[in-house]
C-alpha positions as CSV (number, residue, x, y, z in Angstrom):
1,M,-0.1,0.0,0.1
2,A,1.5,3.4,-1.0
3,T,-0.1,5.3,1.5
4,R,1.9,6.0,4.4
5,P,0.2,4.9,7.9
6,T,-0.3,7.5,10.7
7,W,0.1,5.0,13.3
8,Q,1.4,1.1,13.6
9,G,0.8,-1.1,16.1
10,Y,-1.4,-4.2,17.4
11,L,-4.9,-4.8,17.6
12,R,-5.7,-6.9,20.6
13,L,-8.9,-8.5,21.9
14,S,-8.1,-10.4,25.0
15,L,-5.5,-12.7,24.2
16,V,-5.9,-12.2,20.3
17,S,-3.7,-9.8,18.8
18,C,-2.1,-8.9,15.1
19,P,0.1,-6.1,13.7
20,V,-2.2,-3.3,12.3
21,A,-1.9,-0.1,10.6
22,L,-3.9,2.9,10.6
23,Y,-4.4,5.1,7.6
24,T,-6.4,8.6,7.2
25,A,-9.9,8.1,5.8
26,T,-10.0,11.5,4.6
27,S,-8.1,13.5,2.2
28,R,-7.4,17.5,2.0
29,T,-5.4,17.4,-1.4
30,G,-8.4,19.1,-3.2
31,E,-8.6,22.1,-0.5
32,M,-7.6,25.5,-2.0
33,H,-4.6,27.3,-0.4
34,F,-3.3,30.8,-0.8
35,N,0.2,31.8,-0.6
36,M,1.4,34.9,1.3
37,L,3.0,37.4,-1.2
38,S,4.4,40.9,-1.1
39,K,2.0,43.3,-2.4
40,T,4.6,45.0,-4.8
41,T,6.8,42.3,-6.0
42,H,4.3,39.5,-5.6
43,N,7.3,37.5,-4.3
44,R,6.3,34.7,-1.5
45,V,6.7,35.9,1.9
46,R,8.9,33.8,4.3
47,M,7.7,33.4,7.7
48,I,11.3,33.8,9.8
49,P,11.3,32.6,13.4
50,T,12.4,35.6,15.8
51,D,13.4,36.0,19.1
52,P,11.7,39.5,20.6
53,E,14.9,40.2,22.1
54,S,17.8,38.9,19.9
55,G,16.2,39.0,16.3
56,P,16.0,36.2,14.0
57,I,17.0,32.7,14.9
58,D,17.6,29.4,13.0
59,R,15.0,26.5,13.6
60,A,17.7,24.4,15.0
61,D,18.0,26.5,17.9
62,I,14.2,26.3,18.7
63,V,13.0,24.1,21.6
64,K,9.6,22.9,22.8
65,G,8.5,24.3,26.0
66,Y,5.2,24.1,28.2
67,E,3.7,27.5,29.7
68,I,3.3,26.9,33.6
69,E,2.8,30.5,34.2
70,K,2.9,33.8,32.4
71,G,6.4,33.9,30.9
72,R,7.8,30.8,32.9
73,Y,8.3,27.7,30.8
74,V,9.6,24.0,31.4
75,V,11.5,23.0,28.3
76,I,10.8,19.2,27.1
77,T,13.0,17.4,24.6
78,D,11.9,15.3,21.6
79,E,14.1,12.5,23.5
80,E,11.9,13.2,26.8
81,I,8.9,13.2,25.1
82,K,9.5,9.4,23.1
83,A,10.4,8.1,26.7
84,V,6.9,8.7,27.9
85,R,5.5,5.5,26.6
86,L,2.1,3.8,27.6
87,E,1.2,0.3,26.5
88,T,-1.3,2.2,24.1
89,T,1.6,4.0,22.3
90,R,2.2,0.5,20.4
91,T,-1.3,-1.6,21.2
92,L,-5.0,-0.8,20.4
93,D,-6.5,-2.9,23.1
94,I,-10.4,-3.2,22.7
95,E,-11.8,-2.6,26.2
96,R,-15.4,-2.6,25.9
97,F,-18.2,-2.9,23.2
98,V,-21.3,-0.5,23.3
99,D,-24.3,0.2,20.7
100,D,-23.4,3.1,18.3
101,A,-26.5,4.7,19.6
102,D,-25.0,5.3,22.9
103,I,-22.3,7.6,21.6
104,D,-23.6,11.3,21.1
105,R,-22.9,12.4,18.0
106,L,-21.0,15.3,19.3
107,Y,-18.2,12.8,20.4
108,W,-17.4,11.3,17.0
109,N,-14.2,12.8,15.5
110,D,-12.1,12.0,12.3
111,P,-12.5,8.6,10.5
112,Y,-9.3,6.0,10.0
113,F,-8.9,3.1,8.0
114,L,-7.5,0.0,10.2
115,A,-5.9,-2.9,8.3
116,P,-3.7,-6.0,8.8
117,D,-0.3,-5.1,8.7
118,G,1.1,-7.8,6.5
119,D,-0.2,-11.3,5.5
120,M,1.0,-12.8,8.5
121,A,-1.9,-10.6,10.4
122,L,-4.9,-11.7,8.1
123,E,-6.1,-14.6,9.7
124,A,-6.3,-12.9,13.6
125,F,-7.7,-9.6,11.8
126,S,-10.4,-11.4,10.2
127,V,-11.4,-13.5,13.3
128,I,-11.7,-10.1,15.0
129,R,-13.4,-8.5,12.2
130,E,-16.3,-11.2,11.6
131,A,-16.8,-11.1,15.5
132,M,-17.1,-8.0,15.8
133,K,-19.5,-7.8,12.6
134,K,-21.9,-10.7,14.3
135,A,-21.9,-8.9,17.7
136,G,-23.3,-5.7,16.0
137,K,-21.5,-3.5,18.5
138,V,-18.7,-0.8,18.1
139,A,-15.7,-1.4,19.9
140,L,-13.9,0.9,22.1
141,G,-10.0,1.2,22.5
142,R,-7.3,3.5,23.3
143,L,-3.9,4.5,21.5
144,V,-1.3,7.2,21.6
145,M,-1.3,9.2,18.4
146,H,0.3,12.6,17.9
147,Q,1.2,12.8,21.6
148,R,-2.2,12.3,23.1
149,E,-4.0,9.1,24.0
150,R,-6.8,9.1,22.1
151,L,-10.4,6.7,22.9
152,M,-11.2,4.8,19.3
153,A,-14.2,3.7,18.4
154,L,-14.1,0.7,15.7
155,E,-16.7,-0.7,13.6
156,T,-16.4,-3.1,10.4
157,H,-16.6,-1.7,7.1
158,E,-16.1,-4.1,3.9
159,K,-13.0,-5.8,4.4
160,G,-11.6,-3.8,6.9
161,I,-12.5,-1.8,9.9
162,I,-13.0,2.2,10.3
163,A,-11.9,3.6,13.4
164,Y,-13.0,7.0,14.5
165,T,-11.2,9.4,17.2
166,I,-13.6,9.9,19.9
167,R,-13.2,13.4,21.6
168,N,-13.1,13.5,25.4
169,K,-15.5,15.0,28.0
170,R,-13.5,18.2,28.1
171,E,-13.4,19.2,24.2
172,V,-17.4,18.7,24.1
173,R,-19.4,21.8,25.5
174,Q,-22.4,21.4,27.1
175,A,-25.5,21.9,25.2
176,D,-27.4,23.6,28.1
177,E,-24.7,26.4,27.6
178,I,-26.6,27.3,24.4
179,F,-30.0,25.6,24.1
180,S,-31.0,26.9,27.9
181,H,-31.7,30.2,26.5
182,I,-34.4,29.1,24.3
183,K,-37.6,29.5,25.5
184,A,-40.5,26.9,26.0
185,A,-43.0,27.0,22.8
186,K,-45.6,24.6,21.4
187,P,-46.1,25.3,17.7
188,P,-49.4,24.7,16.0
189,A,-50.2,21.0,15.1
190,Q,-51.4,21.9,11.8
191,M,-48.1,23.8,11.1
192,V,-45.7,21.2,12.1
193,D,-47.8,18.5,10.0
194,I,-47.4,20.9,7.1
195,A,-43.3,21.2,7.7
196,A,-43.5,17.4,8.0
197,K,-45.0,16.7,4.6
198,I,-42.2,19.3,3.3
199,I,-39.5,17.0,4.8
200,D,-41.3,13.9,3.4
201,Q,-41.0,15.3,0.0
202,L,-37.2,16.4,0.4
203,E,-36.0,13.1,1.6
204,G,-34.0,10.7,-0.6
205,P,-31.0,8.5,-0.4
206,F,-27.7,10.4,0.3
207,D,-25.3,10.7,-2.3
208,P,-22.1,12.5,-1.5
209,S,-21.2,13.0,-5.1
210,Q,-24.2,15.8,-5.1
211,F,-23.0,17.9,-2.4
212,T,-19.7,19.5,-3.9
213,D,-18.3,22.7,-2.3
214,R,-19.7,25.3,-4.5
215,Y,-17.9,28.1,-2.7
216,E,-14.3,26.3,-3.5
217,D,-15.7,25.8,-7.2
218,A,-16.7,29.6,-7.2
219,L,-13.3,30.6,-6.1
220,R,-11.3,28.3,-8.9
221,A,-13.8,30.0,-11.4
222,L,-12.5,33.3,-10.1
223,I,-8.9,32.3,-10.4
224,K,-9.5,31.4,-14.0
225,E,-11.0,34.5,-14.9
226,K,-8.4,36.7,-13.0
227,E,-5.5,34.3,-15.0
228,K,-7.1,35.4,-18.7
229,G,-6.9,38.8,-17.2
230,H,-10.7,39.6,-16.7
231,T,-12.3,42.0,-14.3
232,V,-14.6,39.9,-12.2
233,T,-17.6,42.0,-10.3
234,A,-19.6,40.3,-7.5
235,P,-23.3,39.2,-8.4
236,E,-25.8,41.3,-6.7
237,E,-27.1,39.9,-3.2
238,P,-30.1,37.7,-3.7
239,K,-33.4,40.0,-1.9
240,E,-34.7,37.7,0.8
241,A,-38.5,37.7,1.0
242,E,-39.9,39.1,4.6
243,V,-42.0,36.5,6.1
244,I,-45.1,37.7,7.7
245,D,-47.4,34.9,7.9
246,L,-45.6,31.8,8.6
247,M,-48.8,29.4,7.8
248,E,-49.0,31.0,4.3
249,A,-44.9,30.2,3.9
250,L,-45.6,26.7,5.1
251,K,-48.2,26.2,2.1
252,R,-46.0,28.0,-0.5
253,S,-42.9,25.7,0.6
254,L,-45.4,22.6,0.4
255,G,-46.1,23.5,-3.2
256,Q,-42.5,24.3,-4.4
257,T,-41.0,21.2,-2.6
258,G,-42.8,18.9,-5.1
259,G,-39.2,18.3,-6.4
260,G,-38.2,16.1,-3.8
261,E,-40.7,13.5,-4.6
262,R,-39.1,13.5,-8.2
263,R,-35.7,12.7,-6.8
264,K,-37.1,9.9,-4.2
265,T,-39.1,8.1,-7.0
266,A,-36.6,8.7,-9.9
267,A,-39.6,9.6,-12.0
268,P,-38.9,10.7,-15.7
269,R,-38.1,14.1,-16.1
270,S,-40.5,14.9,-18.7
271,S,-43.4,13.7,-16.7
272,A,-42.6,15.8,-13.8
273,K,-42.0,19.1,-15.6
274,K,-45.7,20.4,-16.1
275,P,-47.0,19.7,-12.5
276,A,-43.8,21.6,-11.1
277,A,-44.4,24.4,-13.7
278,S,-48.1,24.7,-12.8
279,R,-47.0,25.0,-8.8
280,K,-44.7,28.0,-10.0
281,T,-47.4,29.7,-11.9
282,A,-49.8,29.5,-9.1
283,A,-47.1,30.6,-6.4
284,K,-46.5,33.6,-8.3
285,K,-50.4,34.3,-8.8
286,R,-50.5,33.9,-4.7
287,A,-47.9,36.3,-4.3
């Protein structure tokens, strides 16, 4: 496998273990990145490490320090950091099995691919994977990665295992911090029913290919136009209609979201055009 693993060690279920490798499951190669340039020369700006007292310094003279109080640091070397080794530095030990519904979505973080590291590991890896699949549970274990011990949630996926980093309790804010300010309200049942019908019309399968980053596409189009020497002007901001009657807005939305039903049933386009057009005409007359 050409991809470089993020972590290598052993997956262990009780007394059964096998060497495994962890790979990032997402990629950021498609993201746009801008360089910092000089305004006058368009030369790329270099970021030079600088000591506020002595001036620029070489990167070889930079050390790591932890601030224990304002302006006072404890210096830690790379060798000292490497000397701090837990068992989870090289072993992902499965400690518990839970239902995925038991883990709040706030805690799920980055996904990784977990695969056997070498042919000798295949048999033991397959046994653990198939046992997890049969149990229908999510496995929890810990490993040290990027100088932190992280809780991992493992679930089977095709011929391998997907491992998610799970945020710890200190990283997740309590919902009451925000939601406690929301006043209790019971909307009319008729409005809720109409909104539920709108949701039903917009229901459909998840296809990630339909959800591209349109902002990044617009940036790329802007760059192409600038490269050609064209002047780019910003489009007019769309005017948002002020909602005065919530019930009327719901009824109009129910008429305009009929396209969701076409996505759900995958009906031919020709048979769905006329009803959509008539709904738009009726909506305009009502407006």
